[in-house]
C-alpha positions in Angstrom: 113.4 97.7 71.4 116.0 97.8 74.1 115.3 96.2 77.5 115.5 99.5 79.3 113.0 101.1 76.8 110.6 98.2 77.3 111.0 98.3 81.1 110.1 102.1 81.2 107.1 101.7 78.9 105.8 98.7 80.7 105.4 100.8 83.9 102.9 103.3 82.4 99.3 102.4 82.8 95.9 103.9 82.1 95.0 106.7 84.6 98.7 107.2 85.6 99.7 110.8 86.3 102.7 111.6 84.1 105.0 114.5 83.3 106.5 115.4 80.0 110.3 115.0 79.8 110.5 117.3 76.7 108.8 120.4 75.5 105.9 119.3 73.2 103.7 121.2 70.7 99.9 120.9 71.2 96.6 122.5 70.3 94.5 124.4 72.9 90.9 123.3 73.4 88.5 124.7 72.0 90.3 127.5 70.1 92.7 125.2 68.2 95.4 127.8 69.1 99.0 126.3 69.0 100.5 126.0 72.5 103.8 124.7 73.9 103.5 122.1 76.7 106.7 122.5 78.8 109.0 119.8 80.1 107.4 118.9 83.5 103.8 119.6 82.4 101.5 117.2 84.2 98.9 115.1 82.4 96.8 111.9 82.8 97.1 108.7 80.7 93.8 108.0 79.0 94.7 105.4 76.4 97.6 103.1 75.4 98.7 103.3 71.7 100.7 100.8 69.6 101.2 98.3 72.4 102.7 100.9 74.8 105.0 102.7 72.3 102.9 105.9 72.9 100.0 107.0 75.1 97.1 109.5 74.7 97.6 112.0 77.5 95.0 114.6 78.7 96.3 117.9 80.1 93.9 119.8 82.4 93.9 122.9 84.5 93.5 123.1 88.3 89.7 122.9 88.0 89.9 119.7 86.0 89.0 121.3 82.6 91.0 119.7 79.8 92.9 122.1 77.6 94.9 119.7 75.5 95.0 116.0 74.5 97.6 114.3 72.4 99.6 111.2 71.7 103.0 111.2 73.4 105.8 108.6 73.0 106.4 106.6 76.1 110.1 107.7 76.3 108.9 111.3 76.5 106.9 110.6 79.7 107.8 110.1 83.3 105.3 108.4 85.7 104.7 110.5 88.9 104.3 108.8 92.3 102.4 110.0 95.4 103.5 107.3 97.8 106.9 105.7 98.5 107.4 102.0 97.9 107.6 100.0 101.2 109.5 98.2 102.5 112.9 99.2 101.3 115.5 96.5 101.6 
């Protein structure tokens, strides 16, 4: 594993809000209908898999109702941040 790949994966933690960096096929709850989660789709990390190689991500609507849950490789996720890092040097 490259250092850059390890560094990216090590930043992802349980309960982080993430966005997909690629379009990803999934299954809609509860109908099992195939859906496409688009690049930029927002989800929440709920479990680390294979020592951080992948993560179980839950995708929910604006009311908090989950509509999909799937394993996603760490390099297909981007952690989203609400606050800036202070101080900047």
